[in-house]
C-alpha positions as CSV (number, residue, x, y, z in Angstrom):
1,X,0.0,0.0,0.0
2,X,1.3,3.4,-0.9
3,X,0.3,6.9,0.4
4,X,-2.4,7.3,-2.3
5,X,-3.9,4.0,-1.5
6,X,-4.0,4.9,2.2
7,X,-5.7,8.2,1.4
8,X,-8.3,6.4,-0.7
9,X,-9.0,3.7,1.9
10,X,-9.3,6.4,4.6
11,X,-11.8,8.4,2.4
12,X,-13.8,5.2,1.7
13,X,-13.9,4.0,5.3
14,X,-14.7,7.4,7.0
15,X,-16.9,9.0,4.3
16,X,-14.5,12.0,4.1
17,X,-13.7,13.5,0.7
18,X,-10.5,12.4,-0.8
19,X,-9.1,15.9,-0.3
20,X,-10.0,16.0,3.4
21,X,-8.5,12.5,3.8
22,X,-5.3,13.6,2.1
23,X,-5.1,16.6,4.5
24,X,-5.6,14.3,7.5
25,X,-2.9,11.9,6.4
26,X,-0.4,14.7,5.7
27,X,-1.3,16.3,9.0
28,X,-0.5,13.1,10.9
29,X,2.8,12.6,9.1
30,X,3.8,16.2,9.7
31,X,3.0,15.9,13.4
32,X,5.0,12.7,13.8
33,X,7.9,14.2,11.9
34,X,7.9,17.4,14.0
35,X,7.7,15.4,17.3
36,X,10.6,13.2,16.3
37,X,12.7,16.2,15.3
38,X,12.1,17.7,18.7
39,X,13.5,14.5,20.2
40,X,10.3,13.2,21.6
41,X,8.5,9.9,20.8
42,X,5.0,9.3,19.5
43,X,3.2,6.6,21.5
44,X,0.0,5.2,19.9
45,X,-1.4,2.9,22.5
46,X,-2.1,-0.5,21.0
47,X,-0.4,0.3,17.7
48,X,3.2,1.2,18.5
49,X,5.9,3.8,19.3
50,X,7.8,6.0,16.9
51,X,11.1,7.1,18.4
52,X,14.5,8.4,17.5
53,X,17.6,6.2,17.9
54,X,21.1,7.6,17.9
55,X,23.6,5.7,15.8
56,X,27.2,6.0,16.8
57,X,29.9,7.1,14.3
58,X,32.8,4.9,13.4
59,X,35.1,3.8,10.7
60,X,34.1,1.9,7.6
61,X,35.8,0.6,4.5
62,X,35.3,1.5,0.9
63,X,34.6,-1.9,-0.7
64,X,36.3,-1.0,-4.0
65,X,39.5,0.4,-2.6
66,X,39.6,-0.9,0.9
67,X,40.4,2.6,2.2
68,X,39.1,3.5,5.6
69,X,36.3,6.1,5.6
70,X,34.8,7.9,8.6
71,X,31.1,7.3,9.3
72,X,29.3,10.2,11.0
73,X,27.0,9.7,13.9
74,X,23.3,10.0,12.9
75,X,19.8,9.8,14.2
76,X,17.4,7.2,12.8
77,X,13.7,6.9,13.1
78,X,12.5,3.6,14.8
79,X,9.1,1.9,15.1
80,X,8.4,-0.6,17.9
81,X,5.0,-2.3,17.3
82,X,2.6,-2.6,20.2
83,X,1.2,-5.8,21.6
84,X,-2.3,-5.4,20.0
85,X,-0.7,-4.9,16.5
86,X,1.6,-8.0,17.1
87,X,-1.4,-10.1,18.2
88,X,-3.5,-9.0,15.2
89,X,-0.8,-10.3,12.9
90,X,-0.4,-13.7,14.6
């Protein structure tokens, strides 16, 4: 399922217009992104948790030349599914 499919299914399921459903989906994505940028987590009870994980820097190797290259520390988004979501899939 892609974003357009999600918008269409939301519109069909809720009776919203496709334009309103698109605004709702975009709004949720924007809020999650802004919250993660602020360093907080988004906890959706029963669904899961969106959080930011820090990745340490280090040294890597260029596979073609074998030369060492520095790897910068970074922040990565993470999702941990909730119990209800896991149970629904099993």
